[in-house]
PDB file with one MODEL, atoms N, CA, C and O in Angstrom:
MODEL        1
ATOM      1  N   MET A   1       0.971  -1.181   0.080  1.00  0.00           N
ATOM      2  CA  MET A   1       0.078  -0.183  -0.060  1.00  0.00           C
ATOM      3  C   MET A   1       0.950   1.106  -0.015  1.00  0.00           C
ATOM      4  O   MET A   1       2.031   1.085   0.574  1.00  0.00           O
ATOM      5  N   LYS A   2       0.440   2.348  -0.700  1.00  0.00           N
ATOM      6  CA  LYS A   2       1.292   3.486  -0.837  1.00  0.00           C
ATOM      7  C   LYS A   2       0.428   4.543  -0.286  1.00  0.00           C
ATOM      8  O   LYS A   2      -0.797   4.541  -0.402  1.00  0.00           O
ATOM      9  N   ALA A   3       1.214   5.576   0.406  1.00  0.00           N
ATOM     10  CA  ALA A   3       0.562   6.567   1.048  1.00  0.00           C
ATOM     11  C   ALA A   3       0.981   8.029   0.241  1.00  0.00           C
ATOM     12  O   ALA A   3       2.133   8.230  -0.143  1.00  0.00           O
ATOM     13  N   ILE A   4       0.106   8.806   0.088  1.00  0.00           N
ATOM     14  CA  ILE A   4       0.067   9.978  -0.325  1.00  0.00           C
ATOM     15  C   ILE A   4      -0.458  11.187   0.490  1.00  0.00           C
ATOM     16  O   ILE A   4      -1.625  11.330   0.855  1.00  0.00           O
ATOM     17  N   GLU A   5       0.469  11.952   0.700  1.00  0.00           N
ATOM     18  CA  GLU A   5      -0.161  13.254   1.747  1.00  0.00           C
ATOM     19  C   GLU A   5      -0.358  14.430   0.945  1.00  0.00           C
ATOM     20  O   GLU A   5       0.502  14.742   0.121  1.00  0.00           O
ATOM     21  N   THR A   6      -1.466  15.157   1.108  1.00  0.00           N
ATOM     22  CA  THR A   6      -1.756  16.344   0.369  1.00  0.00           C
ATOM     23  C   THR A   6      -2.744  16.925   1.310  1.00  0.00           C
ATOM     24  O   THR A   6      -3.092  16.472   2.400  1.00  0.00           O
ATOM     25  N   THR A   7      -3.212  18.205   0.598  1.00  0.00           N
ATOM     26  CA  THR A   7      -4.204  18.961   1.416  1.00  0.00           C
ATOM     27  C   THR A   7      -5.396  19.143   0.525  1.00  0.00           C
ATOM     28  O   THR A   7      -5.347  19.064  -0.703  1.00  0.00           O
ATOM     29  N   ALA A   8      -6.539  19.408   1.280  1.00  0.00           N
ATOM     30  CA  ALA A   8      -7.889  19.444   0.485  1.00  0.00           C
ATOM     31  C   ALA A   8      -8.753  20.438   1.322  1.00  0.00           C
ATOM     32  O   ALA A   8      -8.373  20.961   2.370  1.00  0.00           O
ATOM     33  N   THR A   9      -9.835  20.612   0.788  1.00  0.00           N
ATOM     34  CA  THR A   9     -10.869  21.541   1.346  1.00  0.00           C
ATOM     35  C   THR A   9     -12.168  20.751   1.332  1.00  0.00           C
ATOM     36  O   THR A   9     -12.451  20.017   0.385  1.00  0.00           O
ATOM     37  N   ILE A  10     -12.995  20.917   2.442  1.00  0.00           N
ATOM     38  CA  ILE A  10     -14.273  20.234   2.500  1.00  0.00           C
ATOM     39  C   ILE A  10     -15.206  21.493   2.494  1.00  0.00           C
ATOM     40  O   ILE A  10     -15.102  22.382   3.339  1.00  0.00           O
ATOM     41  N   ASP A  11     -16.212  21.505   1.384  1.00  0.00           N
ATOM     42  CA  ASP A  11     -17.129  22.556   1.107  1.00  0.00           C
ATOM     43  C   ASP A  11     -18.229  22.219   1.883  1.00  0.00           C
ATOM     44  O   ASP A  11     -18.421  21.098   2.354  1.00  0.00           O
ATOM     45  N   GLU A  12     -19.126  23.418   2.051  1.00  0.00           N
ATOM     46  CA  GLU A  12     -20.405  23.350   2.750  1.00  0.00           C
ATOM     47  C   GLU A  12     -21.369  22.060   2.579  1.00  0.00           C
ATOM     48  O   GLU A  12     -22.223  21.733   3.404  1.00  0.00           O
ATOM     49  N   THR A  13     -21.108  21.433   1.459  1.00  0.00           N
ATOM     50  CA  THR A  13     -22.049  20.157   1.169  1.00  0.00           C
ATOM     51  C   THR A  13     -21.469  19.003   1.801  1.00  0.00           C
ATOM     52  O   THR A  13     -22.086  17.938   1.827  1.00  0.00           O
ATOM     53  N   GLY A  14     -20.110  19.160   2.412  1.00  0.00           N
ATOM     54  CA  GLY A  14     -19.269  17.960   2.723  1.00  0.00           C
ATOM     55  C   GLY A  14     -18.409  17.274   1.628  1.00  0.00           C
ATOM     56  O   GLY A  14     -17.883  16.188   1.874  1.00  0.00           O
ATOM     57  N   ARG A  15     -18.248  17.901   0.387  1.00  0.00           N
ATOM     58  CA  ARG A  15     -17.512  17.254  -0.576  1.00  0.00           C
ATOM     59  C   ARG A  15     -15.981  17.614  -0.520  1.00  0.00           C
ATOM     60  O   ARG A  15     -15.661  18.802  -0.472  1.00  0.00           O
ATOM     61  N   LEU A  16     -15.117  16.720  -0.523  1.00  0.00           N
ATOM     62  CA  LEU A  16     -13.618  16.943  -0.563  1.00  0.00           C
ATOM     63  C   LEU A  16     -12.970  17.182  -1.795  1.00  0.00           C
ATOM     64  O   LEU A  16     -13.009  16.378  -2.726  1.00  0.00           O
ATOM     65  N   THR A  17     -12.279  18.437  -1.837  1.00  0.00           N
ATOM     66  CA  THR A  17     -11.547  18.754  -3.053  1.00  0.00           C
ATOM     67  C   THR A  17     -10.131  18.969  -2.978  1.00  0.00           C
ATOM     68  O   THR A  17      -9.672  19.936  -2.370  1.00  0.00           O
ATOM     69  N   LEU A  18      -9.408  18.115  -3.568  1.00  0.00           N
ATOM     70  CA  LEU A  18      -7.966  17.953  -3.322  1.00  0.00           C
ATOM     71  C   LEU A  18      -7.297  19.300  -3.829  1.00  0.00           C
ATOM     72  O   LEU A  18      -7.838  19.939  -4.731  1.00  0.00           O
ATOM     73  N   ASP A  19      -6.178  19.703  -3.272  1.00  0.00           N
ATOM     74  CA  ASP A  19      -5.617  21.050  -3.623  1.00  0.00           C
ATOM     75  C   ASP A  19      -4.820  21.041  -4.892  1.00  0.00           C
ATOM     76  O   ASP A  19      -4.543  22.034  -5.564  1.00  0.00           O
ATOM     77  N   ARG A  20      -4.423  19.577  -5.181  1.00  0.00           N
ATOM     78  CA  ARG A  20      -3.660  19.320  -6.283  1.00  0.00           C
ATOM     79  C   ARG A  20      -3.932  17.992  -6.879  1.00  0.00           C
ATOM     80  O   ARG A  20      -4.419  17.093  -6.193  1.00  0.00           O
ATOM     81  N   SER A  21      -3.634  17.831  -8.141  1.00  0.00           N
ATOM     82  CA  SER A  21      -4.105  16.528  -8.724  1.00  0.00           C
ATOM     83  C   SER A  21      -2.804  15.365  -8.098  1.00  0.00           C
ATOM     84  O   SER A  21      -1.638  15.661  -7.839  1.00  0.00           O
ATOM     85  N   LEU A  22      -3.394  14.155  -7.991  1.00  0.00           N
ATOM     86  CA  LEU A  22      -2.500  13.140  -7.613  1.00  0.00           C
ATOM     87  C   LEU A  22      -1.823  12.402  -8.927  1.00  0.00           C
ATOM     88  O   LEU A  22      -2.454  12.162  -9.956  1.00  0.00           O
ATOM     89  N   ASP A  23      -0.598  12.123  -8.742  1.00  0.00           N
ATOM     90  CA  ASP A  23       0.136  11.452  -9.933  1.00  0.00           C
ATOM     91  C   ASP A  23      -0.175  10.050  -9.760  1.00  0.00           C
ATOM     92  O   ASP A  23       0.508   9.424  -8.949  1.00  0.00           O
ATOM     93  N   VAL A  24      -1.144   9.425 -10.425  1.00  0.00           N
ATOM     94  CA  VAL A  24      -1.795   7.966 -10.472  1.00  0.00           C
ATOM     95  C   VAL A  24      -1.709   7.586 -11.826  1.00  0.00           C
ATOM     96  O   VAL A  24      -1.958   8.336 -12.770  1.00  0.00           O
ATOM     97  N   SER A  25      -1.303   6.241 -11.920  1.00  0.00           N
ATOM     98  CA  SER A  25      -1.191   5.770 -13.188  1.00  0.00           C
ATOM     99  C   SER A  25      -2.513   5.208 -13.935  1.00  0.00           C
ATOM    100  O   SER A  25      -2.596   5.170 -15.163  1.00  0.00           O
ATOM    101  N   LYS A  26      -3.594   4.751 -13.013  1.00  0.00           N
ATOM    102  CA  LYS A  26      -4.879   4.347 -13.605  1.00  0.00           C
ATOM    103  C   LYS A  26      -5.970   4.557 -12.440  1.00  0.00           C
ATOM    104  O   LYS A  26      -5.689   4.551 -11.241  1.00  0.00           O
ATOM    105  N   PRO A  27      -7.216   4.737 -12.960  1.00  0.00           N
ATOM    106  CA  PRO A  27      -8.323   4.906 -12.022  1.00  0.00           C
ATOM    107  C   PRO A  27      -8.355   3.715 -10.974  1.00  0.00           C
ATOM    108  O   PRO A  27      -8.129   2.551 -11.304  1.00  0.00           O
ATOM    109  N   GLN A  28      -8.652   4.109  -9.696  1.00  0.00           N
ATOM    110  CA  GLN A  28      -8.721   3.067  -8.705  1.00  0.00           C
ATOM    111  C   GLN A  28      -9.627   3.668  -7.417  1.00  0.00           C
ATOM    112  O   GLN A  28      -9.914   4.852  -7.244  1.00  0.00           O
ATOM    113  N   ARG A  29      -9.976   2.598  -6.612  1.00  0.00           N
ATOM    114  CA  ARG A  29     -10.519   3.001  -5.418  1.00  0.00           C
ATOM    115  C   ARG A  29      -9.491   3.130  -4.424  1.00  0.00           C
ATOM    116  O   ARG A  29      -8.508   2.396  -4.327  1.00  0.00           O
ATOM    117  N   VAL A  30      -9.797   4.171  -3.644  1.00  0.00           N
ATOM    118  CA  VAL A  30      -8.676   4.399  -2.529  1.00  0.00           C
ATOM    119  C   VAL A  30      -9.176   4.586  -1.246  1.00  0.00           C
ATOM    120  O   VAL A  30     -10.358   4.920  -1.170  1.00  0.00           O
ATOM    121  N   ARG A  31      -8.472   4.430  -0.113  1.00  0.00           N
ATOM    122  CA  ARG A  31      -9.015   4.652   1.361  1.00  0.00           C
ATOM    123  C   ARG A  31      -8.527   6.150   1.649  1.00  0.00           C
ATOM    124  O   ARG A  31      -7.447   6.585   1.251  1.00  0.00           O
ATOM    125  N   VAL A  32      -9.381   6.819   2.328  1.00  0.00           N
ATOM    126  CA  VAL A  32      -9.081   8.180   2.621  1.00  0.00           C
ATOM    127  C   VAL A  32      -9.153   8.314   4.074  1.00  0.00           C
ATOM    128  O   VAL A  32     -10.164   7.898   4.639  1.00  0.00           O
ATOM    129  N   ILE A  33      -8.198   8.846   4.756  1.00  0.00           N
ATOM    130  CA  ILE A  33      -8.189   9.327   6.172  1.00  0.00           C
ATOM    131  C   ILE A  33      -8.122  10.905   6.099  1.00  0.00           C
ATOM    132  O   ILE A  33      -7.340  11.525   5.378  1.00  0.00           O
ATOM    133  N   VAL A  34      -9.152  11.519   7.035  1.00  0.00           N
ATOM    134  CA  VAL A  34      -9.016  12.997   7.029  1.00  0.00           C
ATOM    135  C   VAL A  34      -8.866  13.571   8.365  1.00  0.00           C
ATOM    136  O   VAL A  34      -9.686  13.260   9.229  1.00  0.00           O
ATOM    137  N   LEU A  35      -8.012  14.287   8.600  1.00  0.00           N
ATOM    138  CA  LEU A  35      -7.294  14.772   9.674  1.00  0.00           C
ATOM    139  C   LEU A  35      -7.834  16.247   9.921  1.00  0.00           C
ATOM    140  O   LEU A  35      -7.433  17.086   9.114  1.00  0.00           O
ATOM    141  N   MET A  36      -8.652  16.656  10.886  1.00  0.00           N
ATOM    142  CA  MET A  36      -9.094  17.947  10.813  1.00  0.00           C
ATOM    143  C   MET A  36      -8.850  18.675  12.181  1.00  0.00           C
ATOM    144  O   MET A  36      -9.083  18.007  13.189  1.00  0.00           O
ATOM    145  N   SER A  37      -8.487  19.735  12.310  1.00  0.00           N
ATOM    146  CA  SER A  37      -8.246  20.418  13.503  1.00  0.00           C
ATOM    147  C   SER A  37      -9.588  20.538  14.163  1.00  0.00           C
ATOM    148  O   SER A  37     -10.570  20.869  13.500  1.00  0.00           O
ATOM    149  N   GLU A  38      -9.669  20.263  15.545  1.00  0.00           N
ATOM    150  CA  GLU A  38     -10.942  20.338  16.232  1.00  0.00           C
ATOM    151  C   GLU A  38     -11.523  21.618  16.610  1.00  0.00           C
ATOM    152  O   GLU A  38     -12.706  21.744  16.928  1.00  0.00           O
ATOM    153  N   ASP A  39     -10.577  22.676  16.567  1.00  0.00           N
ATOM    154  CA  ASP A  39     -11.161  24.093  16.514  1.00  0.00           C
ATOM    155  C   ASP A  39     -11.223  24.792  15.308  1.00  0.00           C
ATOM    156  O   ASP A  39     -10.644  24.356  14.312  1.00  0.00           O
ATOM    157  N   GLU A  40     -11.886  25.866  15.290  1.00  0.00           N
ATOM    158  CA  GLU A  40     -11.898  26.717  13.933  1.00  0.00           C
ATOM    159  C   GLU A  40     -10.430  27.511  13.594  1.00  0.00           C
ATOM    160  O   GLU A  40     -10.274  28.150  12.553  1.00  0.00           O
ATOM    161  N   GLU A  41      -9.430  27.377  14.589  1.00  0.00           N
ATOM    162  CA  GLU A  41      -8.125  28.111  14.439  1.00  0.00           C
ATOM    163  C   GLU A  41      -7.432  27.257  13.512  1.00  0.00           C
ATOM    164  O   GLU A  41      -7.489  26.029  13.582  1.00  0.00           O
ATOM    165  N   PRO A  42      -6.691  27.973  12.532  1.00  0.00           N
ATOM    166  CA  PRO A  42      -5.757  27.436  11.598  1.00  0.00           C
ATOM    167  C   PRO A  42      -4.685  27.011  12.506  1.00  0.00           C
ATOM    168  O   PRO A  42      -4.472  27.515  13.609  1.00  0.00           O
ATOM    169  N   ASP A  43      -3.793  25.711  11.782  1.00  0.00           N
ATOM    170  CA  ASP A  43      -2.637  25.284  12.625  1.00  0.00           C
ATOM    171  C   ASP A  43      -1.513  26.330  12.733  1.00  0.00           C
ATOM    172  O   ASP A  43      -0.957  26.617  11.672  1.00  0.00           O
ATOM    173  N   PRO A  44      -1.156  26.854  13.690  1.00  0.00           N
ATOM    174  CA  PRO A  44      -0.093  28.087  13.769  1.00  0.00           C
ATOM    175  C   PRO A  44       1.194  27.643  13.328  1.00  0.00           C
ATOM    176  O   PRO A  44       1.945  28.559  12.990  1.00  0.00           O
ATOM    177  N   ASP A  45       1.689  26.378  13.233  1.00  0.00           N
ATOM    178  CA  ASP A  45       2.845  25.972  12.553  1.00  0.00           C
ATOM    179  C   ASP A  45       2.863  25.742  11.197  1.00  0.00           C
ATOM    180  O   ASP A  45       3.936  25.506  10.641  1.00  0.00           O
ATOM    181  N   GLU A  46       1.604  25.785  10.451  1.00  0.00           N
ATOM    182  CA  GLU A  46       1.552  25.667   9.256  1.00  0.00           C
ATOM    183  C   GLU A  46       1.496  27.175   8.428  1.00  0.00           C
ATOM    184  O   GLU A  46       0.654  28.065   8.548  1.00  0.00           O
ATOM    185  N   THR A  47       2.490  27.134   7.703  1.00  0.00           N
ATOM    186  CA  THR A  47       2.426  28.552   6.884  1.00  0.00           C
ATOM    187  C   THR A  47       1.654  28.376   5.719  1.00  0.00           C
ATOM    188  O   THR A  47       1.796  27.394   4.991  1.00  0.00           O
ATOM    189  N   PRO A  48       0.717  29.422   5.474  1.00  0.00           N
ATOM    190  CA  PRO A  48      -0.140  29.411   4.430  1.00  0.00           C
ATOM    191  C   PRO A  48       0.496  29.285   2.879  1.00  0.00           C
ATOM    192  O   PRO A  48       1.537  29.870   2.582  1.00  0.00           O
ATOM    193  N   THR A  49      -0.112  28.607   2.101  1.00  0.00           N
ATOM    194  CA  THR A  49       0.331  28.373   0.874  1.00  0.00           C
ATOM    195  C   THR A  49       0.790  29.865   0.135  1.00  0.00           C
ATOM    196  O   THR A  49       1.866  30.081  -0.422  1.00  0.00           O
ATOM    197  N   GLU A  50      -0.318  30.793   0.298  1.00  0.00           N
ATOM    198  CA  GLU A  50       0.148  32.013  -0.473  1.00  0.00           C
ATOM    199  C   GLU A  50       1.307  32.689   0.058  1.00  0.00           C
ATOM    200  O   GLU A  50       1.980  33.400  -0.688  1.00  0.00           O
ATOM    201  N   VAL A  51       1.630  32.526   1.373  1.00  0.00           N
ATOM    202  CA  VAL A  51       2.804  33.077   2.035  1.00  0.00           C
ATOM    203  C   VAL A  51       4.085  32.366   1.422  1.00  0.00           C
ATOM    204  O   VAL A  51       5.043  33.047   1.058  1.00  0.00           O
ATOM    205  N   VAL A  52       4.080  31.076   1.322  1.00  0.00           N
ATOM    206  CA  VAL A  52       5.050  30.281   0.979  1.00  0.00           C
ATOM    207  C   VAL A  52       5.174  30.615  -0.747  1.00  0.00           C
ATOM    208  O   VAL A  52       6.282  30.899  -1.202  1.00  0.00           O
ATOM    209  N   ILE A  53       4.326  30.574  -1.381  1.00  0.00           N
ATOM    210  CA  ILE A  53       4.493  31.006  -2.749  1.00  0.00           C
ATOM    211  C   ILE A  53       5.207  32.456  -3.034  1.00  0.00           C
ATOM    212  O   ILE A  53       6.105  32.618  -3.861  1.00  0.00           O
ATOM    213  N   ALA A  54       4.664  33.451  -2.228  1.00  0.00           N
ATOM    214  CA  ALA A  54       5.122  34.711  -2.356  1.00  0.00           C
ATOM    215  C   ALA A  54       6.567  34.686  -1.906  1.00  0.00           C
ATOM    216  O   ALA A  54       7.362  35.403  -2.514  1.00  0.00           O
ATOM    217  N   GLY A  55       6.991  33.933  -0.900  1.00  0.00           N
ATOM    218  CA  GLY A  55       8.474  33.820  -0.514  1.00  0.00           C
ATOM    219  C   GLY A  55       9.416  33.124  -1.710  1.00  0.00           C
ATOM    220  O   GLY A  55      10.615  33.362  -1.857  1.00  0.00           O
ATOM    221  N   ILE A  56       8.720  32.327  -2.430  1.00  0.00           N
ATOM    222  CA  ILE A  56       9.620  31.473  -3.502  1.00  0.00           C
ATOM    223  C   ILE A  56       9.746  32.801  -4.584  1.00  0.00           C
ATOM    224  O   ILE A  56      10.827  33.158  -5.052  1.00  0.00           O
ATOM    225  N   HIS A  57       8.609  33.374  -4.851  1.00  0.00           N
ATOM    226  CA  HIS A  57       8.735  34.416  -5.969  1.00  0.00           C
ATOM    227  C   HIS A  57       9.640  35.375  -5.735  1.00  0.00           C
ATOM    228  O   HIS A  57      10.408  35.735  -6.627  1.00  0.00           O
ATOM    229  N   GLN A  58       9.663  35.949  -4.403  1.00  0.00           N
ATOM    230  CA  GLN A  58      10.636  36.943  -4.033  1.00  0.00           C
ATOM    231  C   GLN A  58      11.948  36.231  -4.184  1.00  0.00           C
ATOM    232  O   GLN A  58      12.730  36.751  -4.980  1.00  0.00           O
ATOM    233  N   GLY A  59      12.314  35.204  -3.607  1.00  0.00           N
ATOM    234  CA  GLY A  59      13.535  34.743  -3.605  1.00  0.00           C
ATOM    235  C   GLY A  59      14.106  34.494  -5.125  1.00  0.00           C
ATOM    236  O   GLY A  59      15.304  34.607  -5.382  1.00  0.00           O
ATOM    237  N   LEU A  60      13.243  34.189  -5.977  1.00  0.00           N
ATOM    238  CA  LEU A  60      13.620  34.005  -7.417  1.00  0.00           C
ATOM    239  C   LEU A  60      13.962  35.183  -7.882  1.00  0.00           C
ATOM    240  O   LEU A  60      15.013  35.272  -8.517  1.00  0.00           O
ATOM    241  N   ARG A  61      13.102  36.395  -7.651  1.00  0.00           N
ATOM    242  CA  ARG A  61      13.544  37.702  -8.230  1.00  0.00           C
ATOM    243  C   ARG A  61      14.882  38.153  -7.657  1.00  0.00           C
ATOM    244  O   ARG A  61      15.754  38.704  -8.330  1.00  0.00           O
ATOM    245  N   GLU A  62      14.964  37.896  -6.458  1.00  0.00           N
ATOM    246  CA  GLU A  62      16.355  38.213  -5.839  1.00  0.00           C
ATOM    247  C   GLU A  62      17.506  37.528  -6.564  1.00  0.00           C
ATOM    248  O   GLU A  62      18.494  38.133  -6.980  1.00  0.00           O
ATOM    249  N   ALA A  63      17.311  36.293  -6.675  1.00  0.00           N
ATOM    250  CA  ALA A  63      18.440  35.542  -7.419  1.00  0.00           C
ATOM    251  C   ALA A  63      18.737  36.000  -8.792  1.00  0.00           C
ATOM    252  O   ALA A  63      19.873  36.121  -9.250  1.00  0.00           O
ATOM    253  N   LEU A  64      17.735  36.221  -9.358  1.00  0.00           N
ATOM    254  CA  LEU A  64      17.661  36.573 -11.014  1.00  0.00           C
ATOM    255  C   LEU A  64      18.352  38.074 -11.145  1.00  0.00           C
ATOM    256  O   LEU A  64      19.074  38.313 -12.113  1.00  0.00           O
ATOM    257  N   SER A  65      18.088  39.110 -10.092  1.00  0.00           N
ATOM    258  CA  SER A  65      18.720  40.339 -10.064  1.00  0.00           C
ATOM    259  C   SER A  65      20.103  40.421  -9.484  1.00  0.00           C
ATOM    260  O   SER A  65      20.695  41.496  -9.387  1.00  0.00           O
ATOM    261  N   GLY A  66      20.638  39.212  -9.079  1.00  0.00           N
ATOM    262  CA  GLY A  66      21.928  39.007  -8.559  1.00  0.00           C
ATOM    263  C   GLY A  66      22.015  39.449  -7.013  1.00  0.00           C
ATOM    264  O   GLY A  66      23.131  39.634  -6.529  1.00  0.00           O
ATOM    265  N   GLN A  67      20.849  39.622  -6.224  1.00  0.00           N
ATOM    266  CA  GLN A  67      20.816  39.903  -4.891  1.00  0.00           C
ATOM    267  C   GLN A  67      21.090  38.551  -4.109  1.00  0.00           C
ATOM    268  O   GLN A  67      20.226  37.959  -3.461  1.00  0.00           O
ATOM    269  N   THR A  68      22.326  38.165  -4.245  1.00  0.00           N
ATOM    270  CA  THR A  68      22.748  36.875  -3.509  1.00  0.00           C
ATOM    271  C   THR A  68      23.986  37.190  -2.736  1.00  0.00           C
ATOM    272  O   THR A  68      24.777  38.115  -2.924  1.00  0.00           O
ATOM    273  N   ILE A  69      24.009  36.152  -1.736  1.00  0.00           N
ATOM    274  CA  ILE A  69      25.482  36.315  -0.913  1.00  0.00           C
ATOM    275  C   ILE A  69      26.059  34.974  -0.942  1.00  0.00           C
ATOM    276  O   ILE A  69      25.262  34.052  -1.112  1.00  0.00           O
ATOM    277  N   PRO A  70      27.384  34.676  -0.799  1.00  0.00           N
ATOM    278  CA  PRO A  70      28.042  33.581  -0.796  1.00  0.00           C
ATOM    279  C   PRO A  70      27.532  32.605   0.330  1.00  0.00           C
ATOM    280  O   PRO A  70      27.281  33.125   1.417  1.00  0.00           O
ATOM    281  N   LEU A  71      27.349  31.234   0.188  1.00  0.00           N
ATOM    282  CA  LEU A  71      26.879  30.426   1.274  1.00  0.00           C
ATOM    283  C   LEU A  71      27.926  30.488   2.566  1.00  0.00           C
ATOM    284  O   LEU A  71      27.447  30.302   3.684  1.00  0.00           O
ATOM    285  N   ALA A  72      29.136  30.709   2.447  1.00  0.00           N
ATOM    286  CA  ALA A  72      30.162  30.777   3.474  1.00  0.00           C
ATOM    287  C   ALA A  72      29.848  31.899   4.215  1.00  0.00           C
ATOM    288  O   ALA A  72      29.922  31.879   5.444  1.00  0.00           O
ATOM    289  N   GLN A  73      29.417  33.124   3.436  1.00  0.00           N
ATOM    290  CA  GLN A  73      29.132  34.273   4.261  1.00  0.00           C
ATOM    291  C   GLN A  73      27.919  34.082   5.210  1.00  0.00           C
ATOM    292  O   GLN A  73      27.872  34.669   6.291  1.00  0.00           O
ATOM    293  N   MET A  74      26.901  33.217   4.768  1.00  0.00           N
ATOM    294  CA  MET A  74      25.655  32.826   5.585  1.00  0.00           C
ATOM    295  C   MET A  74      26.061  32.372   6.960  1.00  0.00           C
ATOM    296  O   MET A  74      25.285  32.636   7.878  1.00  0.00           O
ATOM    297  N   TRP A  75      27.142  31.742   7.217  1.00  0.00           N
ATOM    298  CA  TRP A  75      27.682  31.175   8.471  1.00  0.00           C
ATOM    299  C   TRP A  75      28.362  32.030   9.143  1.00  0.00           C
ATOM    300  O   TRP A  75      28.711  31.592  10.240  1.00  0.00           O
ATOM    301  N   GLU A  76      28.696  33.106   8.911  1.00  0.00           N
ATOM    302  CA  GLU A  76      29.492  34.284   9.706  1.00  0.00           C
ATOM    303  C   GLU A  76      28.411  34.536  10.687  1.00  0.00           C
ATOM    304  O   GLU A  76      27.203  34.654  10.482  1.00  0.00           O
ATOM    305  N   GLY A  77      29.172  34.603  11.942  1.00  0.00           N
ATOM    306  CA  GLY A  77      28.368  35.169  13.172  1.00  0.00           C
ATOM    307  C   GLY A  77      27.432  34.114  13.923  1.00  0.00           C
ATOM    308  O   GLY A  77      26.830  34.375  14.965  1.00  0.00           O
ATOM    309  N   ILE A  78      27.387  32.805  13.211  1.00  0.00           N
ATOM    310  CA  ILE A  78      26.363  31.932  13.812  1.00  0.00           C
ATOM    311  C   ILE A  78      27.467  31.131  14.841  1.00  0.00           C
ATOM    312  O   ILE A  78      28.518  30.706  14.361  1.00  0.00           O
ATOM    313  N   ASP A  79      27.202  30.983  16.068  1.00  0.00           N
ATOM    314  CA  ASP A  79      28.075  30.364  17.040  1.00  0.00           C
ATOM    315  C   ASP A  79      27.469  28.960  17.207  1.00  0.00           C
ATOM    316  O   ASP A  79      26.246  28.826  17.156  1.00  0.00           O
ATOM    317  N   VAL A  80      28.320  27.865  17.413  1.00  0.00           N
ATOM    318  CA  VAL A  80      27.734  26.549  17.555  1.00  0.00           C
ATOM    319  C   VAL A  80      28.390  25.979  18.899  1.00  0.00           C
ATOM    320  O   VAL A  80      29.609  25.879  19.040  1.00  0.00           O
ATOM    321  N   ASP A  81      27.623  25.683  19.696  1.00  0.00           N
ATOM    322  CA  ASP A  81      28.195  25.195  21.178  1.00  0.00           C
ATOM    323  C   ASP A  81      28.512  23.714  20.982  1.00  0.00           C
ATOM    324  O   ASP A  81      28.963  23.051  21.916  1.00  0.00           O
TER     325      ASP A  81
ENDMDL
END
């Protein structure tokens, strides 16, 4: 058995819509386990997808415009005990 983790949305009628397509080779029946927060609050440890995508776009713009620093320089000032 193979496990695939993804996110989805449950609409007001109770239908589940995956946020992305699954890479499967043929139509088949599957087992689904739904994990939901017990409260209305979003998980504080989970970064919203929009924020992640915005960060990737910003990083790409900076890299393409040459706004980078050498990797060795990133370690300067970091003390390891």
